[in-house]
C-alpha positions as CSV (number, residue, x, y, z in Angstrom):
1,X,1.9,25.9,-9.0
2,X,5.7,25.9,-8.7
3,X,7.3,29.3,-8.2
4,X,9.0,29.2,-11.6
5,X,7.3,28.3,-14.8
6,X,7.4,24.7,-15.9
7,X,9.3,24.0,-19.1
8,X,7.4,23.7,-22.3
9,X,7.3,20.0,-23.4
10,X,7.4,18.8,-26.9
11,X,8.2,15.5,-28.5
12,X,11.4,15.2,-30.5
13,X,10.8,14.2,-34.2
14,X,11.7,10.7,-34.8
15,X,14.5,9.7,-37.2
16,X,13.5,8.4,-40.7
17,X,13.0,4.7,-40.7
18,X,15.4,2.5,-42.6
19,X,14.1,2.0,-46.1
20,X,13.9,-1.1,-48.3
21,X,15.4,-1.0,-51.7
22,X,13.4,1.3,-53.9
23,X,11.1,2.5,-51.0
24,X,11.2,6.1,-49.8
25,X,12.1,6.7,-46.2
26,X,9.3,7.2,-43.7
27,X,8.8,10.9,-43.1
28,X,9.7,12.1,-39.6
29,X,6.7,12.3,-37.1
30,X,5.4,15.7,-36.5
31,X,6.3,17.1,-33.1
32,X,3.7,16.9,-30.4
33,X,1.8,20.1,-29.6
34,X,3.6,22.0,-26.9
35,X,2.1,22.0,-23.4
36,X,1.5,25.5,-22.1
37,X,3.9,26.7,-19.4
38,X,2.5,26.5,-15.8
39,X,1.3,29.7,-14.2
40,X,4.4,31.5,-13.0
41,X,2.5,33.3,-10.2
42,X,3.1,30.4,-7.9
43,X,0.6,28.5,-5.8
44,X,-2.2,30.3,-4.1
45,X,-2.2,27.6,-1.4
46,X,0.8,26.2,0.3
47,X,3.1,26.2,3.3
48,X,5.7,28.9,4.1
49,X,9.1,27.3,4.9
50,X,8.7,28.1,8.7
51,X,5.4,26.2,8.7
52,X,6.9,22.9,7.6
53,X,7.2,21.1,10.9
54,X,8.4,17.5,10.3
55,X,8.7,17.0,14.1
56,X,5.0,17.5,14.8
57,X,1.9,15.4,14.3
58,X,0.1,15.8,11.0
59,X,-2.9,17.3,12.8
60,X,-0.8,20.3,13.8
61,X,-0.4,21.4,10.2
62,X,-2.3,24.6,9.3
63,X,-3.5,23.0,6.1
64,X,-5.4,19.7,5.8
65,X,-5.3,17.5,2.7
66,X,-8.1,15.1,1.8
67,X,-8.9,13.1,-1.3
68,X,-12.5,12.1,-1.9
69,X,-13.1,9.3,-4.4
70,X,-16.2,7.8,-5.9
71,X,-16.9,4.9,-3.5
72,X,-18.4,2.8,-6.3
73,X,-15.3,2.5,-8.4
74,X,-13.5,-0.8,-8.6
75,X,-10.1,-0.7,-6.8
76,X,-8.0,-0.2,-9.9
77,X,-10.0,2.8,-11.2
78,X,-10.2,4.3,-7.7
79,X,-6.4,4.0,-7.3
80,X,-5.9,5.6,-10.7
81,X,-8.2,8.5,-9.9
82,X,-6.5,9.1,-6.5
83,X,-3.0,8.9,-8.1
84,X,-4.0,11.5,-10.7
85,X,-5.5,14.1,-8.4
86,X,-2.7,13.7,-5.8
87,X,0.0,14.2,-8.5
88,X,-1.8,17.4,-9.6
89,X,-2.0,18.5,-6.0
90,X,1.7,18.0,-5.2
91,X,2.6,20.3,-8.1
92,X,-0.1,22.8,-7.1
93,X,0.5,23.2,-3.4
94,X,3.9,24.2,-2.2
95,X,5.5,22.4,0.7
96,X,3.4,19.2,0.9
97,X,6.3,16.7,0.4
98,X,8.9,16.1,3.1
99,X,12.6,15.4,2.2
100,X,13.8,12.1,1.0
101,X,14.3,9.4,3.7
102,X,17.7,7.7,3.8
103,X,17.8,4.1,5.0
104,X,20.4,2.3,7.1
105,X,22.1,1.1,3.9
106,X,22.6,4.6,2.5
107,X,19.7,4.4,0.0
108,X,17.3,7.2,-0.3
109,X,13.5,6.9,-0.5
110,X,11.4,9.6,-2.1
111,X,9.9,12.1,0.3
112,X,6.3,11.6,1.2
113,X,3.6,14.1,2.3
114,X,4.6,15.2,5.8
115,X,1.0,16.6,6.2
116,X,-0.7,13.3,5.7
117,X,-3.5,12.8,3.3
118,X,-6.8,11.2,4.2
119,X,-8.7,9.3,1.5
120,X,-12.5,9.4,1.9
121,X,-15.3,7.8,-0.1
122,X,-18.5,9.4,-1.3
123,X,-21.2,8.7,-3.8
124,X,-20.3,10.0,-7.2
125,X,-23.5,12.2,-7.3
126,X,-22.1,14.2,-4.3
127,X,-18.7,15.0,-5.8
128,X,-19.8,17.8,-8.2
129,X,-21.5,19.6,-5.4
130,X,-18.5,19.1,-3.1
131,X,-16.2,20.4,-5.8
132,X,-18.3,23.5,-6.3
133,X,-18.2,24.3,-2.6
134,X,-14.5,23.7,-2.4
135,X,-13.7,25.8,-5.4
136,X,-15.7,28.7,-3.9
137,X,-14.0,28.5,-0.5
138,X,-11.2,31.0,0.0
139,X,-7.7,29.6,0.4
140,X,-8.6,26.1,-0.9
141,X,-6.8,24.2,-3.6
142,X,-8.9,21.7,-5.6
143,X,-7.7,19.1,-8.2
144,X,-10.3,17.1,-9.9
145,X,-10.6,14.0,-12.1
146,X,-13.6,14.2,-14.4
147,X,-15.0,10.7,-15.4
148,X,-14.1,11.3,-19.1
149,X,-10.4,11.4,-18.1
150,X,-10.5,7.6,-17.7
151,X,-12.1,7.1,-21.1
152,X,-9.6,9.0,-23.2
153,X,-5.9,8.0,-23.8
154,X,-4.7,11.1,-25.7
155,X,-4.3,14.3,-23.7
156,X,-5.2,16.7,-26.5
157,X,-8.4,14.7,-26.9
158,X,-9.1,15.1,-23.2
159,X,-8.5,18.9,-23.5
160,X,-10.9,19.1,-26.4
161,X,-13.6,17.0,-24.6
162,X,-13.3,19.2,-21.5
163,X,-13.5,22.4,-23.6
164,X,-16.7,21.1,-25.3
165,X,-18.6,20.5,-22.0
166,X,-20.1,23.1,-19.7
167,X,-19.0,23.0,-16.1
168,X,-22.3,21.5,-14.9
169,X,-22.0,18.6,-17.3
170,X,-19.1,17.0,-15.6
171,X,-19.2,14.1,-13.2
172,X,-16.1,13.4,-11.1
173,X,-14.3,10.3,-10.0
174,X,-12.0,12.0,-7.4
175,X,-11.3,15.4,-5.8
176,X,-8.2,16.4,-3.9
177,X,-8.7,19.3,-1.5
178,X,-6.1,21.2,0.5
179,X,-7.0,24.2,2.7
180,X,-7.3,25.5,6.2
181,X,-8.1,22.6,8.5
182,X,-11.5,24.0,9.7
183,X,-12.6,24.9,6.2
184,X,-11.8,21.4,4.8
185,X,-13.4,19.7,7.8
186,X,-16.6,21.7,7.1
187,X,-16.5,20.7,3.4
188,X,-16.0,17.0,3.9
189,X,-18.4,16.8,6.9
190,X,-19.3,13.3,7.8
191,X,-17.7,11.5,4.9
192,X,-16.0,8.2,5.9
193,X,-12.6,6.7,5.1
194,X,-12.7,4.9,1.8
195,X,-13.4,1.3,2.6
């Protein structure tokens, strides 16, 4: 993840609500549970500064980035799954994003992945096996979206649901995989672009 630890996040307590005559004020909300700080060891997968070549085709990058999504998902759920695993990947792999892009009017547009990112489709049943192979491959970063993530709206409930399931009980909606180009190519094999 990032080279320095991420800040711990908590919710600020809310101010007491205005009270009606004779009613007691609403007690302040309890602060949200703090999120653990990110691993301060830094990413295991990423680009060194001298490897970031914005002036070369994406195929010349040492690392390849693919997202594999359950091809049976409706477009909205597929887009959500892809967005979630790519967000997790950008924070977990150093050097994926290029600099902001100024336009002719002086506005700046957020930097995009200079490496490119291919989005592939696969049957849901193959995603767990693909994840297992990718996690076992040296030098490969994997971000996943278990199906239960789209069923739960409170993050602590998601954490509890994940903690209560063995690894082989998960089915996945999407995987984001970054690693050496030849290794990633072998992992995704003959998968086709999401259509």
